[in-house]
N, C-alpha and C positions, 0 to 999 in steps of 0.2 A: 165601898163596896164596887166591885169590878162589872164593868159594862159588859154587854156581850159581844162587843166587837173585842175588846181587849181579851177577854177569855178565849175566843177563837184565835187572835194572836198567839195568846200562852200555849195553846195545845197544838199549833200548826205554824212551823216557820214559815215565811214567804220564802220562796224560789229565788227572790232577787233582794238582799238585804237592801232596804230603804236610804240608808245610809250613803250608797253608792248613787243613788237617784240624786241625793242632796249635792254631791259631789260635780255630778253631770251638770246640774242646773246650775251650781254656781259657776262652772265655764261658760254657761251658753250666756251668763247676765255678764261674765267678765270680758267675755268678746263683745256685746253690745256696749255695756256701761264703759271700759275704759276705751274701747275703740273710739265711741264718740266723745266720750268728756275728756279723755287725757291727751290721748296722740293725735287724732284728727282735729283738735283744736288748733293746733300748730298750723295747720293749711289753712283754717280759717282765719284766725288772727294776722297770718301775713297777709291776707286780703285786708282786712280792717287797717292795717298799717298803714298799706299803697294805696287802697281803692277811698278807704273812708279818710285817710289821712290822720289817724288816731296816733297820737305819740305813743313811743315805747315805756315811758313811763305810767301812762293811761292804760296800756295794755298789762303792764305788770301790776298795777293798783287794783284792775278790775277780777284778776287772776288769783292775786293774795288776799283781795277781799274774802274771796270762799276759803281761804286758809285762817283768816281770823275770824271768819263766823263760825268755820267748823271747829276752832278752840273752843270758843263761847258754849255752843249746843252741844259740844262731845259729852259732858259730862250727863245733863238730861236727856240726850239721843241715846246714850249709852244708857242710862237707865231703863229706858223705857223699851231698849231691845232687851235687857236682863228681865224685865217685869213683863211687858204687855208681848212681846214675842217679836224674833227678827222677820218674818216672813211680812206682817204687813206693814212693817217699817219700810221693807224692802220695795214693796208695790207702791206704797205711798211715794217713796223718794224717786222712783222712776216715773211717776204720773207729773210730779212737779217738774222735774227736769224736762220731761217731754214740752210740757208748756211753756218752759224758759226757753229753751231752742227754737221753738216756732214762732215766740214772741221777737227773738233776738232776729230770726232771718226776717220777718215782716219789717223791722228796722222804720218802728213807727215814729220814733223820735231820733233824727240823725246826731246824735251826741253822745259822747264818752259816756256820759251817765247810765244810757240805754242799756249799754253793754254791762255796765256794773250792775243793775237791776237784774237783767235776764238771765246772764252768763255767771258773773261774779256773785250774784246773791242767789238765783232761784237753783240753778243748775249745779253748780259746785256745793252750795250746802245740801242741798237733797241728794248729792251721789256721794257725799261722807258718809251716810249711814244706809244707802240701798247697797252697795257693793259688798265689799269684803265683811265691812262691819257686821252685817248681818249674815252672810252666807258663813263666814268664820266662826261665828257663834251656834248655828245648827251642826255645824262639822265637828265643834267639840264636843255637842253632845252625843254624837254619833260613835265618833272616835276618841280613845284614849292612848292607848300602847301606839297607835299608826296615825296618830294626830297629824305630826307634822308632812308625812308623805301624802295627807289626801287634800291637806290644806295647799300644799305645793303644786300637788296634779291641777288642781281647779282654776290655777291661776295661769295655765298654759293657755285658756280660752283668751285672756288679755294678750297674750303675744298673735296669735291669729287674727284678732281683733285688729291690733295696730297694722300687721302686714294688709289686710283687706281694707279697713277703712282709710286710712290715709293715703294710698293712691285712688280710691274711689272717690273719696271727697276733692282731692286733686282734678280727676277727671271730671266730676261736675262742675266745679269752679271753673275750668278751662272751659268748657263746653255751655254753660247758663252762665252762673254768678255764684258767690258766696252764699248769697241769700237762700238759694235752691239749696245748697249743700247743709244749712243749717237747719231748714225745715226738714229735710228729709232726716237729719241726726234726729229730730224731735219725735218723729213717727217711729223711729227705731227703736227711740227709749219707751214706748208706749208697747211697744212688743214685747220687751224685757220686764215690762211690769204684768203684762198678761200671762207671761210666761212662770213669774214669782208666784202670782195667786193661784194658778193652778197646781204648782209642782212642789213648793217648799212646804216643808212641815213646821210647825208653830210649837212642838212638842218635844222632846226627848225619847228615845227608844222605850223607855220603861212605861211611858204611857202607851205603848201599843203591845206591852206585854215582851218587851226584847231587851237586850243587853247592849252595851257600847261594845263596838269592834266584832259584832255578829258573834259573841260567845255564846256558848251553850247555855241553855234554861237549864234550872235545876231538874227537871224531868228529864233533860236530855244526857243527864251526866250518867257514864258507866260506874257500877262498883268498884273498879278499879281507880277510878280518878276521887272516888268520894273516899275512899281507904287512905289513898295518897295524900291527900288534904289533912286528914285526921293524924294522918304522921308526924304534920307538921306543925300539929297545935291548932288547927283550925276547923272550927265547927261546920263549914264549908268549903266548897272549892272557891277560893278568892280568885277577884280579877283585879285589874290596874285599877276599876272604876271604885275598889272598895281603900284603895288607899289615899287616892289623890286628894288633899285639903284644899280649901278655897281659903284664903287671905279675906280678912275683912278691909273694907276699903282703908280705914285710917291703920291698920297695921302696916297695910301695905306703903303708905306714904313714911312710914318710919324704916325703911329699908334703903342701902344703897341702891338694889336692883332700880325702884323707881326713879332713884334721881340720876342715875347714868341714862337710862333714856328720856328724861328731861332735858339733859344737856345733848343727846346725839339730835332731839328735834328741835331744839333750839338753835343751836350752831350750823345744822346740816339739813333739817328737816325741808327748807324749801326749796333747794335744788331738784326734788323729784316733782313740782309743779311748776317751778318757772323754767327748766330747762326744755323741755316739751314745746313751750309757747312759742320760743324765740329762736328753734333750730332750725326750721325751715328757712325763715325769715334770714338768717345768717348764712345759710348756705346760698339763698338768692341772691345775698350781697358779694359772694365769690364769683359772681358770673353765671349761676345754672337757672334754668327755667324753672317754673313752681314744679313742674311734673317732675322732672328730674331732681329737684330738691326734695320732694317727696318721695323717691325711690331711694336717694342717701340715707333720709332719715329711718326708712324700714329696715335699711340693713342691719340695725342692732336687735332686731325684733327676733330672727331666728337663733342670735346669741342668748338671748334671753331664757329660750327654753333649756341651753346648757346649765345655765343658773337653777331655774324651775326643777330641772331633773336631777340636779346634785341634790339640792334641798330635799326633794321626794326621797332619795335613796339614802341620804346620811343623816339627816335633820334628827331622827328617832333615835338614833344610835351615838352621836356626839353632840356635844354641848352648842344648842342653837344660838347662844350670844355670838359664839365664832363667826357664823355665817350672817348673822345682824351687822356685826362690825365691819365685815368685808362687803358685805351688801352698802353701804354708806360710803366708807372709803375708797372703795374699787370703784365705784361710779365716778367718786372726785377725780382719779386719774384720766378715765375716759373724758371725762368733760374739758380736762386740760389738753388732750388731745385735740379734739374738736376746736379750742379756742386760737390754735395755730396753723389750722388748716387753711391751705390758698387754693386759688385754681391751679397753680404750678405743685402743689404739695397736696394735691387731692387725695393722696394714698392716705394720708391721715385720717382721711373720713372712713375708709376701710380698716384704719390699726382702731379706730375708736370704738367701731362697732363690736370688734374681738376684746377690747378692753371693759367697755363701758355695757354689754350685754349681760354677760353673764351675772354680774351683782345686782344690777338691776332687775333682773328676774328673780333674784334670790328677796331682794326686798321685801314686798307682798307675801311671797311665798313663804316667810319664816318672822314676818312682825308678829303676827297674832298665836302662832306657836309658841315664839320666847314668851309673850304675856301670860297665857295660858301656862306654861313650863313654871314660870316664877309666882304667880299669883293665883293659879286656880281658875275654875270654869265659873262659878257663881256670878262674878263681877266682871267678868272679861273684858266686857266693853264699859262699864262705868269708869274702872280705874286707869285705865288710857285716856279716856274721856277727860278725867281731872289732869292727867298728865299733860293732855293737848292746850286745856286752860292756861297753863304755867308758862308753856313752851312756845305758844301762838305768838305772843307779841313779838318775840324775837325772831320768828320764821317769818311775818309779815314786814319785819323791817328790812330783812333781808331780802326778802321777794321786792318790795320796792326798791331798794337800792341796785337791785340790778338792772332794770329799766331805768334809772337815773342814771347811772353810769354808760348805758348804752345811749343815753340823748346825749349825755355830755361829750360823747366821743363822735357826735357825727354821726350815728346809727351803727357803729362798728361795736360787736360782740367781743371783741378780744378781751378788753379789762373786765367785762361784767361775767363772763367765761371763767374768766382765771380767778375770780374773787369766789365764784358757785364751786369751782374745783378746790381750791385750797381748804375752805371750810369743810365742804364733804368730809376731806381726810380728817381734818381735826375731828369732825364730831364721829368718825369711825372709831379714831383711836381712842377718845374719851370713853366711849363705851365698853371698848374691851378693856380698859383699865382700869375703870372705874367700878362696873357691874359684876356681881355675885348674887348667885341664887340665895334667896332666903331660908334662913335655917329650917323652917317649919317643913320646906319642900326638901331640903336635904334629907331630914329625916324621915319623911316619907318615903323617899327612894329607898333608904336604908332597909326601913321593916318591909318595903315589897321584895329586897330582893331575898329576905329570909325565906319567901314563899316562892322563889323560883320566879319572881316576876320584874321584867326590866323596864325602869321606868325614864323618862327624857330627861336631858341634863347631865 
């Protein structure tokens, strides 16, 4: 029986579709979360290497530890998001990350394992589910026909988070210490959790008497629309939500699409984690100050907006696999540019921003969109979680190898970045060549076209 609130929503459409609010909230949390968790970590990690004398292999292990744990917990965390709900998982993740950053900043135990525990375990583990993993689940509820657009637009927050947080953390470290920067980041994570608790929704729009994509409700349909639907053989006005199937977990595992994503994650997935960790330190090795290195790093953030906006405009009209494959392989080309930059060839640092930025922006914007297009929405987080469980050991080994190569090279990152760039290129090529949309999804698109509805893929 419908509740009074559900009846109210069904009879009177809200002026502002709540799906748009969820996208805005996702952008805010991406601003805080990715700005703190991924991008500004490169500034803090450079200080840990130079001030606390941690080796690059120790730093790589701490960061890769999060990737390993992320793979191990991805399936159960994805199941909790799919069943318990994304809102509270996001809130919990931000709280744990905030505590982890504050404990790291306090530096209670001056040893590498303290960084592994606080950042490698607490921060990266919790951020694995608190950011896009949760917000994309919500967006997949509220948008079907324009899902790729809104998943891409919410990631714009991460670009602005990087442009803001990286120079801010560098300034705090220069004026005070890396400890203050880490504690400040922890407090910002608490803010992200509070906002998620107040704004995120934990139910699809149907629970509030609405339809995805802000489609008209039955009582809002005109007589002409109803007659046109009957002419096509439908008993009602069809929407994209009526056609999108959901593959079961074991059905997904039997598809080429699933194993193409495993290949991409195993051979190239680590580069998105490790490259930002060592980028600032690499630029400092070229003779630049910490603040200068931070500004060189953020050069690519405006270019990520280009990639995000391209996905926002095109991913719902073209095959999202193309964008995802380019996101991986194109980023590899940019990493190779950075690897061979020097103080005399500083122009390569500008060139890398142009080459690396757009594909990097596409990655998070199109990843979950591709999963939803290939596998459906019901197990949107569980299926990628199982995939991560398979490819994580390889990504962990690749991440650790980057730090070990850098240490073996006397602190130089040329060999390490070359290794990263080449593996990213191979990962993108594999996804493009192996991945094909599962047959149930192809059939669903065909049926939707009969009713004049264009589906993704």
